[in-house]
C-alpha positions as CSV (number, residue, x, y, z in Angstrom):
1,M,120.6,32.4,148.2
2,N,118.6,29.0,148.5
3,P,120.5,26.0,147.9
4,A,119.6,24.1,144.5
5,P,117.1,21.4,145.3
6,T,117.5,18.0,144.6
7,V,115.4,15.3,142.8
8,L,115.4,11.9,143.0
9,L,114.4,10.7,139.6
10,I,113.4,7.5,138.6
11,G,114.3,6.4,135.3
12,G,113.2,8.4,132.3
13,I,114.6,9.7,129.1
14,D,117.0,12.6,128.4
15,A,114.4,15.0,128.0
16,H,113.2,14.6,131.5
17,L,116.8,15.0,133.2
18,E,117.2,17.8,130.6
19,R,114.2,19.8,132.5
20,F,115.7,19.3,135.8
21,H,118.9,20.4,134.9
22,A,117.6,23.7,133.1
23,L,116.1,24.4,136.6
24,G,119.2,24.2,138.5
25,A,118.2,21.1,140.2
26,K,120.5,18.7,141.6
27,T,119.3,15.4,139.8
28,V,120.0,11.9,141.5
29,L,119.2,9.6,138.7
30,I,118.3,5.9,139.5
31,Q,118.4,4.1,135.7
32,H,118.0,0.9,134.5
33,P,121.4,-0.3,133.1
34,D,119.6,-0.9,129.8
35,K,118.4,2.6,129.6
36,I,121.4,4.7,130.4
37,T,122.5,7.2,127.6
38,P,125.7,9.5,127.2
39,Y,123.9,12.6,128.4
40,Q,122.8,11.0,131.5
41,S,125.8,9.7,132.4
42,R,127.4,13.3,132.2
43,T,124.7,15.2,133.5
44,A,123.3,13.5,136.6
45,H,124.8,14.9,139.6
46,A,124.8,11.2,141.0
47,L,123.7,8.1,139.0
48,L,122.8,4.8,140.4
49,M,122.4,1.9,138.1
50,L,119.8,-0.7,138.9
51,D,116.6,-2.4,138.2
52,Y,114.5,0.4,139.6
53,T,111.2,-1.7,139.4
54,D,112.7,-4.1,142.0
55,W,111.4,-2.6,145.2
56,E,113.8,-4.9,147.3
57,T,116.7,-3.6,145.2
58,V,116.1,0.0,144.9
59,R,115.0,0.9,148.5
60,P,118.2,0.7,150.1
61,F,120.2,2.4,147.4
62,A,117.4,5.4,147.6
63,E,117.9,5.6,151.1
64,A,121.6,6.0,150.8
65,A,121.2,8.6,148.2
66,R,118.8,10.6,150.4
67,D,121.3,10.4,153.5
68,V,124.2,11.4,151.0
69,Y,122.5,14.2,148.9
70,G,119.3,15.2,150.6
71,V,115.9,14.3,148.7
72,D,113.6,17.4,148.0
73,A,111.3,15.4,145.5
74,V,110.9,12.2,144.4
75,V,110.0,12.2,140.5
76,S,109.1,9.8,137.6
77,L,107.6,10.8,134.5
78,T,108.0,7.2,132.8
79,E,105.7,4.3,133.2
80,P,107.8,1.8,135.0
81,G,109.1,3.9,137.6
82,L,105.9,5.7,138.6
83,N,105.0,2.7,141.4
84,T,108.8,3.0,143.0
85,A,108.7,6.6,142.7
86,G,105.4,6.8,144.6
87,R,106.6,4.1,147.3
88,L,109.7,6.5,148.1
89,A,108.0,9.8,148.2
90,D,105.6,8.0,150.6
91,L,108.4,6.4,152.8
92,F,110.4,9.8,152.9
93,G,107.5,11.8,154.0
94,L,107.3,14.0,150.8
95,S,103.7,13.1,149.9
96,D,100.4,13.1,151.9
97,G,101.1,9.2,152.2
98,R,98.8,8.0,149.5
99,R,100.7,8.7,146.4
100,Y,101.8,5.1,145.8
101,E,98.3,3.8,146.4
102,A,96.8,6.2,143.9
103,S,99.9,5.1,141.4
104,R,99.2,1.5,141.9
105,R,95.6,2.0,141.1
106,M,96.4,4.1,137.8
107,R,98.8,1.2,136.8
108,D,96.5,-1.7,137.6
109,K,93.4,-1.6,135.3
110,H,91.5,-4.1,137.5
111,L,92.1,-1.8,140.6
112,M,91.1,1.1,138.6
113,R,87.6,-0.4,137.6
114,R,87.0,-1.6,141.0
115,H,87.7,1.7,142.6
116,L,85.9,3.5,140.0
117,A,82.7,1.3,140.4
118,G,82.9,2.3,144.2
119,R,83.2,5.8,143.5
120,G,79.8,5.5,141.4
121,L,81.6,6.1,138.0
122,P,80.6,4.3,135.1
123,V,83.0,1.5,134.1
124,P,82.1,-1.5,131.7
125,E,81.4,-5.0,132.5
126,H,84.9,-6.3,133.6
127,G,86.6,-9.2,135.6
128,L,89.8,-11.0,135.8
129,V,90.7,-14.1,133.8
130,D,90.8,-17.3,135.8
131,G,91.4,-19.9,133.4
132,R,89.6,-20.6,129.8
133,A,86.3,-21.1,131.7
134,S,86.0,-17.7,132.7
135,L,86.4,-16.4,129.2
136,A,83.6,-18.4,128.1
137,A,81.4,-17.4,131.2
138,F,82.2,-13.6,130.5
139,G,81.5,-13.9,127.1
140,E,78.0,-15.4,128.0
141,R,77.3,-12.7,130.7
142,A,78.7,-9.4,129.1
143,G,78.2,-10.6,125.5
144,Y,80.4,-10.4,122.4
145,P,82.9,-8.7,121.3
146,F,85.0,-8.3,124.5
147,I,88.6,-7.1,125.2
148,V,91.3,-9.1,127.3
149,K,94.5,-7.4,128.4
150,P,97.1,-7.3,131.0
151,V,96.3,-5.7,134.2
152,S,99.7,-3.5,134.0
153,T,101.6,-3.2,130.8
154,T,101.3,-0.3,128.4
155,A,101.4,0.6,124.7
156,G,98.7,-1.9,123.6
157,F,101.0,-5.1,124.7
158,G,99.0,-8.2,124.9
159,L,95.4,-6.6,124.1
160,L,93.1,-9.3,122.6
161,R,89.6,-8.9,121.1
162,V,87.2,-11.7,121.6
163,D,84.7,-11.7,118.8
164,G,82.9,-14.8,119.6
165,P,83.0,-18.2,121.2
166,R,85.1,-19.3,118.2
167,D,88.2,-17.0,119.3
168,L,88.1,-18.8,123.1
169,D,90.8,-21.3,122.3
170,S,93.1,-18.8,120.7
171,V,92.9,-16.1,123.1
172,W,93.6,-18.6,125.9
173,A,96.5,-20.0,124.3
174,R,97.8,-16.5,123.9
175,I,97.3,-15.8,127.5
176,E,99.1,-18.8,128.7
177,R,102.0,-17.8,126.4
178,M,102.2,-14.4,128.0
179,Q,101.3,-15.0,131.5
180,G,104.2,-14.5,133.9
181,G,106.7,-13.4,131.3
182,R,108.1,-9.9,130.5
183,T,106.9,-8.0,127.8
184,D,109.0,-8.9,124.6
185,R,109.1,-6.1,122.5
186,G,109.7,-2.2,123.0
187,S,110.3,-2.1,126.8
188,T,110.9,-5.1,128.9
189,M,110.4,-3.7,132.0
190,F,106.9,-5.0,132.5
191,T,105.8,-8.1,134.0
192,V,102.7,-9.8,132.8
193,D,100.9,-10.6,135.8
194,G,97.3,-11.3,135.1
195,F,94.4,-10.2,132.6
196,L,91.4,-8.5,132.6
197,M,88.4,-9.2,130.5
198,E,86.1,-6.0,129.8
199,S,82.8,-5.3,127.5
200,Y,84.0,-3.7,124.2
201,I,83.7,0.2,124.5
202,D,82.6,1.7,121.1
203,G,82.9,5.0,119.7
204,P,85.9,7.3,118.8
205,E,88.8,7.4,121.0
206,F,90.9,10.5,122.5
207,S,93.2,11.2,125.1
208,V,93.2,13.9,127.7
209,E,96.7,15.7,128.8
210,A,96.0,17.4,132.0
211,L,98.4,18.9,134.8
212,S,97.2,18.6,138.2
213,F,98.1,21.3,140.9
214,A,97.2,20.2,144.6
215,G,93.9,18.5,143.3
216,R,92.9,21.2,140.7
217,H,93.2,19.4,137.3
218,V,93.8,21.6,134.3
219,V,93.0,19.9,131.1
220,V,95.9,21.3,128.6
221,A,94.6,19.4,125.5
222,V,92.2,16.9,124.1
223,T,94.2,14.8,121.5
224,E,92.5,12.9,118.8
225,K,93.5,9.6,118.3
226,L,93.7,7.9,114.7
227,T,93.0,4.4,115.0
228,D,91.8,1.1,113.1
229,D,89.5,-1.3,114.4
230,A,91.7,-4.5,112.9
231,H,94.5,-3.7,115.3
232,F,95.3,-1.9,118.5
233,A,98.3,0.2,117.3
234,E,97.7,3.7,117.3
235,L,98.3,5.2,113.7
236,G,98.7,8.6,115.0
237,H,97.7,12.1,117.0
238,V,95.9,15.4,116.8
239,V,96.2,18.0,118.4
240,P,93.6,19.8,118.9
241,A,91.0,17.1,118.6
242,R,88.6,17.8,115.8
243,L,85.4,17.9,118.5
244,S,82.6,19.9,119.0
245,D,82.6,22.4,122.1
246,A,79.9,20.3,123.4
247,D,81.8,16.8,123.3
248,R,85.0,18.4,124.3
249,G,83.5,19.6,127.3
250,R,81.9,16.2,128.0
251,L,85.4,14.9,127.6
252,I,87.0,17.3,129.9
253,T,84.5,16.8,132.9
254,A,84.8,13.1,132.7
255,V,88.7,13.3,133.0
256,Q,88.5,15.8,135.9
257,D,85.9,13.8,137.6
258,F,88.1,10.7,137.0
259,L,91.2,11.9,138.3
260,T,89.4,13.3,141.6
261,A,88.1,9.9,141.7
262,M,91.6,8.1,141.6
263,D,93.2,10.8,144.2
264,V,95.5,12.1,141.5
265,T,96.4,15.4,143.0
266,D,99.8,16.7,141.4
267,G,101.9,16.6,138.0
268,P,101.1,15.2,134.3
269,S,98.4,12.8,133.5
270,H,97.3,11.0,130.2
271,T,93.9,9.7,130.1
272,E,92.5,7.5,127.3
273,I,88.7,7.9,126.6
274,R,86.2,7.2,124.2
275,L,82.9,8.9,123.5
276,S,80.6,5.8,123.7
277,A,76.9,5.3,123.1
278,R,77.0,5.5,127.1
279,G,78.7,8.5,127.4
280,P,82.4,9.4,128.0
281,M,83.9,6.0,129.1
282,V,87.8,6.0,130.3
283,I,89.7,3.2,128.9
284,E,92.8,3.8,131.0
285,S,95.1,6.5,132.6
286,H,98.4,7.1,133.6
287,N,99.9,9.7,135.7
288,R,102.4,10.7,133.6
289,L,103.1,12.4,130.2
290,G,101.3,10.7,127.2
291,G,103.8,9.1,124.5
292,G,103.6,9.1,120.7
293,H,105.2,12.6,120.6
294,I,102.0,14.0,122.3
295,S,104.1,16.3,124.5
296,E,105.8,17.8,121.4
297,L,102.4,18.3,120.0
298,V,101.0,20.2,122.8
299,Q,103.9,22.6,123.0
300,A,103.7,23.3,119.1
301,A,99.8,23.8,119.4
302,Y,99.4,25.4,122.9
303,G,103.1,26.3,123.8
304,I,102.8,24.3,127.0
305,D,105.9,22.3,127.8
306,L,104.4,19.4,129.9
307,I,107.8,17.9,130.7
308,A,108.7,21.3,132.0
309,Y,105.8,21.6,134.3
310,G,106.0,18.4,135.5
311,A,109.6,19.0,136.5
312,A,109.1,22.3,137.7
313,W,105.8,21.6,139.9
314,S,107.2,19.0,141.6
315,L,110.0,21.3,143.3
316,G,107.7,24.1,143.6
317,L,109.5,26.3,140.9
318,I,106.5,27.3,138.9
319,E,102.9,28.9,139.3
320,P,100.2,26.6,138.4
321,L,98.4,27.2,135.1
322,A,95.3,29.8,136.1
323,A,93.2,28.3,133.3
324,P,93.5,26.0,130.2
325,P,95.5,27.4,127.3
326,E,93.9,28.3,123.9
327,P,95.5,26.8,120.9
328,T,97.6,29.0,118.3
329,A,98.3,26.1,115.8
330,A,97.8,22.1,115.2
331,A,100.2,19.3,115.4
332,V,99.9,16.1,113.9
333,T,102.1,12.9,114.4
334,R,101.4,10.0,111.9
335,F,103.2,6.8,112.4
336,V,105.3,5.1,109.8
337,L,103.9,1.9,108.6
338,R,104.3,-0.9,106.0
339,E,103.2,-4.1,104.8
340,P,105.0,-7.3,106.8
341,G,108.5,-8.4,105.1
342,T,112.0,-7.2,104.9
343,V,113.6,-4.1,104.4
344,T,115.3,-3.3,101.5
345,A,115.9,0.3,101.4
346,V,115.1,3.7,103.7
347,H,115.0,7.0,101.8
348,G,113.6,10.5,102.5
349,V,114.0,10.7,106.1
350,E,116.4,13.3,106.3
351,E,114.7,15.8,103.5
352,V,111.5,15.4,105.4
353,A,113.0,16.2,108.6
354,A,114.6,19.3,107.4
355,R,111.3,20.9,106.3
356,P,110.2,23.9,108.4
357,E,106.9,22.7,109.0
358,V,108.1,19.1,110.3
359,L,108.6,18.8,114.1
360,L,110.3,15.5,114.0
361,A,111.0,12.5,111.5
362,Q,112.2,9.4,112.5
363,V,112.3,5.5,111.4
364,S,113.7,2.9,113.4
365,V,114.4,0.4,110.6
366,R,117.2,-0.1,108.3
367,P,118.0,-2.6,105.3
368,G,117.5,-6.2,106.8
369,D,115.2,-5.4,109.7
370,T,111.8,-7.4,109.6
371,V,108.5,-5.5,109.3
372,R,106.1,-7.6,111.7
373,E,102.6,-7.8,111.2
374,L,101.2,-5.0,112.9
375,R,99.3,-5.7,116.3
376,D,100.2,-2.9,118.8
377,N,102.5,0.3,119.0
378,W,105.7,-1.6,119.2
379,D,105.3,-2.8,115.6
380,R,105.3,0.8,114.4
381,L,108.6,1.6,112.0
382,G,108.9,5.4,113.0
383,S,107.0,8.7,112.9
384,V,106.6,12.0,111.6
385,A,105.1,15.2,113.4
386,V,104.1,18.5,111.9
387,T,102.5,21.7,112.7
388,A,100.2,23.6,110.4
389,A,97.3,26.4,111.1
390,D,94.5,24.0,111.9
391,P,94.3,20.2,112.2
392,D,92.8,19.1,109.1
393,S,95.8,20.8,107.3
394,A,98.3,19.3,109.5
395,V,96.5,15.8,108.9
396,R,96.9,16.3,105.3
397,L,100.3,17.1,105.0
398,C,101.7,14.4,107.9
399,E,100.1,11.6,105.6
400,H,101.4,12.8,102.6
401,L,104.8,13.1,104.0
402,V,104.5,9.5,105.8
403,R,103.1,7.6,102.8
404,E,104.8,9.6,99.7
405,E,107.9,11.4,100.9
406,I,109.3,8.6,103.0
407,R,110.1,5.5,101.3
408,I,110.7,2.1,103.0
409,D,111.2,-0.8,100.4
410,V,109.7,-4.0,101.7
411,A,110.3,-7.4,100.3
412,P,107.3,-9.4,101.1
413,A,107.9,-12.8,103.3
414,A,105.7,-15.2,104.2
415,Q,103.1,-14.1,106.9
416,E,103.2,-17.3,109.3
417,G,107.0,-16.8,109.3
418,L,106.6,-13.0,110.6
419,R,103.9,-14.0,113.4
420,A,106.3,-16.2,114.6
421,A,109.3,-13.8,114.7
């Protein structure tokens, strides 16, 4: 009988550890002290508590873990751990030696744009912010509106839209406040270490969920994003996306070409892309699973457990998908939003969660909490995910539950005070 394989897992949530545990693998978990859960403490074969985003700290502990337990694979399925996992896999000889560079290009949006341009793939006009004057020069060169965003954060944190010269002072002031610090909401494990400017990409937005098997990219699902041009927060996801076959094919081809150009060879990926006037244009991509409960939606609509595939493929315990799956249902997430103020009451969450067509229903606020002005994904208050026979039915059901069945009473507050909170 073959011994159980050992995986060095960098960060992640309980579901990631669950899948490795179900495979019978020994899991040595390196987890940030702020992220450890009771399940992880009792399930991991060994647990190392440290800031795994700090390479000088994590390397000696990872090497010691390899020496003591042996390591067959180094895996991370969470954004802050991807670069560290890539460096360790390369260091331990468990990759082709290029995994860290591929991961770094995916994380750093400026490197991604430069690399794609060098490979002949379409990219918007772009450049790094280098003082206020660079903003004005970019506006003159690329036109307005344009987007400014941190080169290596996530979930829409710090995204700014510059609609004209009148916005330059306020945008520069925001950049100065954020530069060099940590993300201050949601996950604080990202450092704001530079800003990218790029011309605005028009058109409807989607994400493409793929699994790569030794360089062969299988698109499992195209996700339709529900958005609002007034802010950068995602309002919901629809799986499968409501698209013509022709447009779906254009998106799939563009993402497969992108992943090949970026040297992504194995595991899950989540690529955000728009169908612009110039054709499909990648916004950003991640060599990990998508957030916002997309994995749950894909499993409900396609019967594919993306987390399980990401775990099992890394250990050679599953066969690659031979072809893209066909949907058997639809699934939708809508995020819970309310006007700024102070929460006074929350009702209906348990009743909604108990409905048979509901995949999940959760709210993160309680009476006394502050509802911020909606800017990015960290300002959402919760989510509901449902399944139905078709996308339109699922959207209607989910919108009804979020708006009518879940009740969050909010006492209005002064807008300026909330912006400063």
